[in-house]
N, C-alpha and C positions, 0 to 999 in steps of 0.2 A: 795180503794176496787173495785170501778167501773172499773178503768183501768185494774186491775188484772183480773177481770172477762172477759173483752174484749180481753185482751192479751191471756188468756187461750183458749177462743173460737176460736180466729184467728189461734193460733199456732196449736191447736189440729186438726183443719180443714186442714191447709196447710200440716202438717206432718203426717196426718192420724193416730193420736194417741188418746188414751183415755183422755177425758177432765179432769177427776178426777186426773189421773196420772200427766198430764201437770200442773194442778193447784197446786198440792202438790210439784212438782219439782220447780216451780217458787217461792213458799213460802220458800222452803229450800235454794234456791239460795239467796233470799232476806235476809235470816237469817245469811248469811255468810258461808254456807256450800260449800265445794269445790266439783267439779265434781267427782274426784276419790272417795271421801268419800260418796257422795250420791249414786253412782252406786254400791259401795261395801257394805255399811252398812245401807242403807235406802230402801231396795228393797220392803218392805211391803208398804211403802208410795208411791213409784213410780210405783208399779205394775211390778217391775223387769226391768225397762228401762236400757239399756246399756249406756256406756260412749258416744258413737256416737250420740245416740238419745238425751241424756241430753245436750251434747254440742250444738246440733242443736237448742234445746229449748232455751238455754242460749244465743246463738248468735242472734236468731230471736227476743228474748225479748229485747236485747240491741238495735237492729235496730228499734223496735217499740217505745222504750223509746226516741230515737233520733227523730223519726217522731212526737211523742207527743210534744216534745220541739219545733220542726219546726212549728207545728200547732199553738202553743201559739204565736209565732212571727208573723205568717200570720194573725191570728185573730186580734192581736193588731194593725198591720199596716192598715188593712182594716177598722177597727173601728175608728182609728184616721183620716182616710179619710172621715168618716161619710158615708160609702157606704155599711156597713154591713146590711143585711136583715135576717129575721128568716130562710128563705129558704137557703140562702148562708151559714149561720152558721150551719144548719143541714147537708148540703152537705160536709162541711169541717169536722164536727164531725164524719160522717159516713165513710169518706175516709181513707183507710190505704194502698193505693198504691202510691208510691212516684211520679211517672210520672203524675198520675191523680191529685194529690194534687197540683203539680207545675202548671199544666194546668189551674186549677181553679183559682190559684193565679195570673197567668201571666198578665191578664188585669189590675190588681191592683198593680202590682209590680213597685216600683219606678224605673224610667229609666233615662238614660242620655238623653239629648235633641235630640230625633230622628226627622227625617223629618216629621213624622206624628204629633209629639208634637209641632213642630214649626208651622205646618199648623193649628193646633187647636188654638194656640196662635194668629194666624192671623185671627181667626174668620171663618174658612172655614169648620167647622164641619156641619153646616146646608146645605152647598152645597153638601157635601158627602152624606147626607141623601136624598137630591133631586135626586142625581144620582141613589141611591139604589132604589128609587120609580120607576125610569125608565119612567117618564111621560113627561119629558121636550123634546119637539120636537127639540128645538134648545138649547142644554145645554150651547153653547158659550154665547148666550144672557143672560141666567140665571146667568152665571158666572160673567158677567160685573157688576152685582149688588154688587159683593164682592171685586171689585177693591178698594184699599185704600192705605195708605202710605206704607204698608208693601208688598202689592200685586200689581205689576206694570201692569199686563195685565190679560185678561180673561184666556189666556192659562196658566199663572202662577197659577191662582185660580183653574183651573181644575186639574193641576198637583198636587197641594197641597191636593185637595179633594181625588185624586187617592192615594196619600201617606197614607191618613187616612184609606181608604178602604183596602189598601194593608196590613197595620198593623193589622186591624181588622181580615182579613183573616188569617194572620199568628198566631194570638192569639186565634182564634176560636177553641174550643175543638174538634168539629167534623172534621174540616179541618186538625188539627194535627193528629187525629186518622186515618184519611183517608191516609195521607202520611206515617204514621207509619205502617199501614197495608201493604202498597206497599213495604216498606223496609223489613218488616217481610217475605213477600212472595217472592220477586224477586230481592232484592238487591245483587249486585255483588261487590266483593272487587277486585280492580285493583292495580297492582304494576308495576311501570316503573322505569328503571334505570335513574339516572341523567347523561346525556351524558358526561359531563366533568369528571365524576368519573368512567366511565365504565371500563377503562383499568388499573385502579389502583389496587395495590395488596390487599388493604383492602376491595375492592369491590367484590373480587372473592368469598368470603364465602357467598355472597348473589346472586351468579350468577343464581341460580334456579328461582329467582324472578325478573330478569331483564325485563321480559315481561310476567307477570302472571295475570290470571283472573280466578275467580271461584265464585260460589254462596256463599254469606256470611254465610248462614245457614249450609253450608257443610264445611266451612273452619275450620280445626282443630286448637286447641290452639297453637301447636308448630309452625305451619305455620304463624298464625296471629302474634304471638310474634316475629317471625323471621323478618316478614315484618315491624313491628313497630320498631324493633331495627334498621333495615336498614334505616328507615325514620329518626329516632333519630340521626343516624350517618351521615345524609345528602347524603346517597347513593341512596336511593329509594324515589319515590313519591307514596304515597298510598292514594287511594280514594275509596269511596263507591258510587255506581251509581244505578239509577233505570230508567225506561222508563219515562222521564220527560213529554212528550206529553200526555201520558195516565193519569199521576197524575194531570196535569193541567186541563184536560177535566173533571175529577171527581170533582175537586174543582169548576169549572164553573157550573156544574150541581147543586151544593149546593147553588148557588146565589139565591136571591129572584126570584120567577118565573116571566117570562115576562108577563105583563098585557095582558089579552085576550079580553079586552073591546074596543079595537081600539085606546086606549090612549097610548099604548106602544111606546117607542122611541128607534129605532135601534141605534141612535147615543149614547144614554145613555148606552145601552147594550154593545156597542163596548168599551166605556171608562171603564166600569166595568170589562170587560174581560181583558183589558190591565192591570188594577190594580191587578187582580187575578194573572196574569202571573208574574208581578213585585213582588208581595208579596211572591209568591212561590219561585222564583229564588233568590231574594235578602234576604229574611228573613226566610221563612219556611224551604226550602231545607237545607240551612247551619245548621239551628238549629237541625233538625231531623237527619241530617248526623252526626253532632257532638254527638248527643244523642246515636245513634246506634254505633258509633265508641267507645264511652265510655262503652256501654253495652257489645259489643263484646269483648272489652279489659278486662272488668270485668269478663266475663265468662271464657276467656282464662286464666286470672290470677287465678281464682278459680280452674280450672283444673290443671294448672301447680303447684299450691300450694298443691293441693290434692296429686299429684304424688310425689312431694318433701316430703310431710309429711309422706307418706307411706314408701318411701325409708328411711327416717330418722328413722322411727319406727323400720324397719327391721334392720338397722345398729345398733341402740341403744340396740336392743334385741338380737344381735349376740351372739353366744355361748361363754361363758367365760371359760378360762382354770382353773380359781380358784386360791387359795393361794399356789403358787409354787415359787421356787427360779428361777428367770427369767433373761436371758441376752437379752438386747435390742440392736439392731444394726441399725444405720442409715447409709446405704451404700453410697459410693461415689468413684469416680476414683481419680481425681487430689488431692482432699482434704482428701482422705482416708476415712475409715469407723470408725465412732464414736461408741465405745462399752461401754455399762453400765451394771453393775451387780446389781440386785435388790433382796431384801429378800422377804419373803412370804407376807409381808404387802406393798410391793412396795417401800420400802425405799431404797435410793441410798447407795450402799456399796462401789462402785469403778467405775472409768471410765478411759478410755484411747483411743487413736487413733491408728489404725493399717493401714498399706498400702500394701495390698496384690495385688493390681491391677496396671496396667500402669497408669501414666508414672513412678511412683516411683518403683513399682515392688519388694517390700521387702516381698516376699511371705513366705520365710522360717522363717524370724523373726516374721511375723504376725502369722504364724502357732504356733510357740512356745508360744507366748504371749497368744493366744486364748486358747490353751490347759491348760496353767497355770491358767487362769481365770476360766475355766470350773471346774478345780479341786479345786482351793482355795475356791471358793464360792459355791461349790456343786450345780451347775446349773442343773435344771431339764428340762428347756425348753428354746428355743431360738426364739426370735421374730425379723424378718428381715423386714425392711421397703420395700414397693413395688415400690420405685422410681428408680432413676438412679442407675445403677450397681446392682440392686436387684438380678437378676438371677445369675450374675457372683459371687456375694457374697454368695448366697445360695450354689452354687456348691463348692466354696472354703470351706465354713463351713462344708458341708457334708463330704468333703475329710478329714478335720481335725478330725471330730467326728469318722469317720471310723477307723482312726489310733490310737484313744485314747481308754481308758478302760471305758469311760463314754458313756451313751446313751441318751442324752437329745433329746426330740422331737423338730423338727424344723418347724416353721410356717412362712409364709409370711403374713405380716400385712399391711393393708392400712395405708399410712402415710398422707392422705389428712387432712389438717388442723394442722398437727404437728408443722409446722413452725409458724403458727398463734398463737398456744398455747405457743410456746417457747419464743415468743416476748411479751406475754401478762403480765399484772400485776399479774394474778394468778400464772404464772410460776415464775415471779421474787420474789413473796412472798414465794413460796415454796423453790426455790433454788437461794437465793440472791447472792451466791458466785460462781455460775456456769454460763458458757456462753450459748448462744442459742443452740449450737450444742448438748451439754450435755442434756439440757432440752428436746430437740426434741427426742433424743434417749430414754430418760426415758419415754416419752409419748408413744413411739412405744412399749416398753416393757410392760408398764401398760395396754395398750389396749388389749394385749393378755390375761392378767390376768382377767380383767373386763372391757370390752369395754364401758359399760354404765357409770361406775364411772369416767372413763377418758374423754369420749367424751362430758360429760355435761359441761366440763370446756371451751369448744370451741364454738364460735358463730356457730350455726347450718348452716348458709349460707356458712361457710368456709369448711365444711366437704366434699363437692364435690359430692353430690348425687342429685343435683337439676337440673331443666330444666328451663333456662332463669330466675334464681332466682333474678338476678339484674334488670330485666325488669318489674317484677310484683309489685303490690302495697305493699310497704315495711311494712306498719303497719299491714296489713292483714297477710302477710307472718310471721312476728314476732309473732303475736297472735296465729297463727296456730302451728308454730314450738314450741313455749313455751308450748302450750297445749300438744303437742306430748311428749316433754321431761318430763313434769310433769306426764303424763299418764304412761310412761314407768318406771320412777323411782318408782312410787307408786305401779305399777303392780308387780315389782320385790321385792320391800321393801329394806331397807338398814340396815346395822349393825350399831346400835346406837353408838357403841364404837370405830368404825374405820372409819366411813363415814366422808368425808371432808366437810368443810363448804359449798363448792360449791354444793355437792350432796345433803346435807340436805336442802339447799335452796328450792329445788323442791318438798320436801315432803309436802303433804297436810297440810295447816294451818300454815306453818312456814314462809318462806321468809328469806331474807338475815340477818336481825337483830337477829331474834330468832335462826337461824342456827348458827350464830357466838356466841350467848350466850350459846348455847349447847356445842360448842367446848371449850369455855372458862371455863364453869363449869366442863367439863370432865378433862381439864388440871389441874384445881385447886383442884378437889375433887377425882380424879381417875375415873376408869371405872364405868359406870352405872351398878347396880346389879338388878334393877327392873324398869319397865316402870313408876311406881308411882313416882320414883325419879324425873322424868321430871317436876313435879309440883313445885320443888324447884328451877328450872332454872328461873333467873330473867325475868320478863315480859311474861312468858309463863303461861297464865291464863287458866281457865277451858275450854273456847271455843277453844283455840288453842290445848290444850291437847286432847280434844274430836276428833278434826280433824286429828291430827298427830299420835296418839298413835298406832293405828292398823297397821301403815305402817313401824314402827320402830321395829327392832329385836334385842334381847339380847341373843346371844348364851350362853349356860351354866348358864342361869339365874336360881335362886332358883325355881321360878314358870315357868314350861315349856311353859305355854301359852304366856309368854313374848317373846318367840322366834317363835311365830306363827302369822297368820293373824287374829286370834280371837281377837275381840276388847275387851278392859277391861270392857266395859259396859255389856259384855256377860259372863264374868268369872263366875258369880254366877250360870248361867245356867249349865255350864260345871261342876262346883263343885257339883251341885245338882245331875247331872247325875252320877258322880263318887260316891257320897254318896249312891245313890240308888243301885249302883252296888257293894257297900261295898268294895270300893278300892280308891286309890289316883288318882289324875289327871294323874300323870306319868304312873300309871298302866293302865289307860284307853287308853292312847296313845299307849302303847306297846302291849296291848292285843286286837287282832282283834275280837275274839269271844265275849268279853265283849261289844265292840262297836256294833257288829252285833245284840246283844240282846236288844239294846235300841230302844224303840218306841218313836220317836221324837214328835209324836202328843201329848204325855203326857206333853210336856214342852211348848206348845203354850200358849202365854199370849196376852194381848192387844198390848204390845210393840214388842214381839218376835213372828214372824210367821214362817211358814214352810220354806220360802226362806232362812232366817237367820240360822235356825236350820240345814238345808241341807248344807250350807256353813261351819258351825261349824264342822259337821261330816266329811266333806271332808278334812278340815284342820287338824283334829285330826288324820286322816289316815297318812298324810305326813306333819307334822308341819314345816312351814317355807320353804317349797319346792320352788326351783327356777324354774320358768316357761320356762326358756331358754333351747335351745337344747344343745346337747353335741358337743364339738368342733371336727372338722375333719382335718386331714392333707391333703395336696394337692401337686401334682407334675405336672409341665408343661412337654410337649414333649421335651426330651433332644436334639432332632435333629433340633428343630426350635428355632433360636435365634434372627433373624432379618427379616424384610419385604422380603428381597431377598431370604430367605429360603422357602417362601410360594409358593404354586402353587394350582391352582383350583382343587377341588376334595379331598384335604387333610381333614382328620377327626382328630380333635385335642381336648385335654382337655382344659377347660377354666373356669374362675371365672367371674360371673356377677358383674360388677362394678357400673353400673348405669342403672336405668330403666326410660324410658320416655313414652310419649303417643304413639310414633311411633315405639318403639322397645326397645331392651336391648343392652347395650354395654358390651362386653365380653373381658377380658384380656386373650390373648393366649400366652403371654410371649415374644412379639416382640417389647415392648416399645410403642405400638400403639394399643389402643383398637379397636376391630372390632364391626360392628353393625349387630345384627340380627333384620332385619325389622319385624314388626308385622306380615306381610304376610308370613314370613319364620319361624315362631315360632312353628307351629303345622300343622298337616294335616287336621285340621278343622278350621273353621272361629272362631276367638276369639275376644272378645270385648275390651280387654286391656291386654298388656303384663304381668301385675300383676296376671292375671288368670293362667299364665303358669310358671313364674319364680319369684324368690325372690332375694333380694340383697345378694351377696357373695355366691350364690348357685354354686355348682360345676356342670358343664354341659359339654357335648360333642357337638362340632359344626363342620360343614363342610364349607370349604372355597369355596365361589361361585363367588368371584370377588376381584380383587386387582387393585387399582388405585395408582400407585407409585408416580405420580405427585402431587396428592392431599393428599397422605398418608391416603387413605381410604381402609378399608377391609370390604367386604360384607360377611356375614356368614349366615348359615342356621342351624336350629335345626330339620328340617323335617326328619322324619324317624330315 
């Protein structure tokens, strides 16, 4: 309880949130409640905190728990050394900043045999103390008293004493904070090319950083991660620097003051200052440089992960076409176009390959086959992958559709990650008798119907919307992306009778085992007719039911609330509203006037407050509504096919394919995305590209630069 109180106060202060709300949120998390459940169904207890705030509370609480474990280890180690004091214990108990905690522990931390440790074993610590007092007029003579079997000369004794002082300086909290402050204020990050690699092909992508320098505090995450990647690949040397002379002078000023009573020794002072310089260069500087390299990398990781997570959220919440009969086409030249036909549930009805493009060029035959499939399988929409031969395939399909009596809508769909899915265990389980090309085309078709349901089957890192996703902390990336997927799935809700095991896995309170149990129960007992039936699923107990029920939908259920986001725990409230209106729940949903006449304040109880009642009324207005936007068709400029067709000043339609810190990449139909730099996104200064564009947004851009050698296109959205 004491730790909970401490965590509550710390988190509330750091995040500027109400203490009571933070405390209740921590209790709910400890009780096993999920973040989507808390944000949606426990607004009274949290004061209406949203998912972002609850996630921040959860993440910080985990960090503090880890620090509490670290403290236990530190206290145990110092106690075993018999060096623990009440003052030291209090300092450790009160400290909740990682760097401060490690600084407190540093002098007591078990070390390998350092030069200072060897000097102590040689009995030279008293000599180090004599030097610090600065009263020995002839320190060489004093040092002779310490010559022994391990110390051959007075010079060796003095050197050992200096090693002890150097280590003390490097472990002193004030010294460390002094150098930290210098790094915080004035550190520069420098990048130089390794001369032997300068002219290699792999080095050219890092050419911007062959001779680069900028203040560390101004270095953006994408530049830092690019430099670090170059360093990892052995192409760049990256270092952090500060003004060493100034830093050393500040450390010298923190030495014990020079005695003013005439007993001071200039010789001792000189030896001390030499020890400070050695401690700074050999121990302190590398330690703080490593610390700041890690801190800057961590911040860059967080920013890159934040951008990736937002891109992923937008991708997962892309507009769905819905349950239509869809043709999916994975386009190609030499290997042909793999075509699949799917029914309204996304089940595979038929597949074949057609070869309308060079080098095979069976265009007429492909046209006949495509028309036959469109007719036989009553296709309502066509999804074409956006990879190789995408534009050529779209033009061919449009030509076929124009000459037929059918009028399916045609869409170009991102195929990022489709090949990863097609080779995955999930795909093999779904289509054990089909090859990877068929599975990939099915994935493209299903993405048009419901992007969320299909993309959850793919490792988010493979979807192609990240920035340096392979360079950032992988555990943090996975944690963040898993949370985004969970958040999106629960925001939309899923059909309990059609959702795959993979999709159900992300529903609040379920996970892989319960998701599989639901699928097995559905297979053995038929479709669910009510949410209450979930209680019959093996191992799905009351706690899991409470967490998941509100996010699972049953269209055409006997109780219309089973197809809404109203939680079963609130059904009684709605039933009472209907009773007071002298109608059924179904009538209440259909009749706007009846709902308008309800005074929700009459239904407030200790458990149910205004926030929950407001959510209930909103849900009764549009039960089970999909929060995603409507899908839109898109056309590239037909006169532009390749890089050679571009010229500066052209204004073209495009689709935003990726968003980074420094701008947005836009597909303009030339098989090479162009970059709209952040400075070219608006006529005003913007903080981040996400303030202006979103993933898969349809935009118009102006070509402002073409680099044919590096295949780079510069675009502008200004005006």
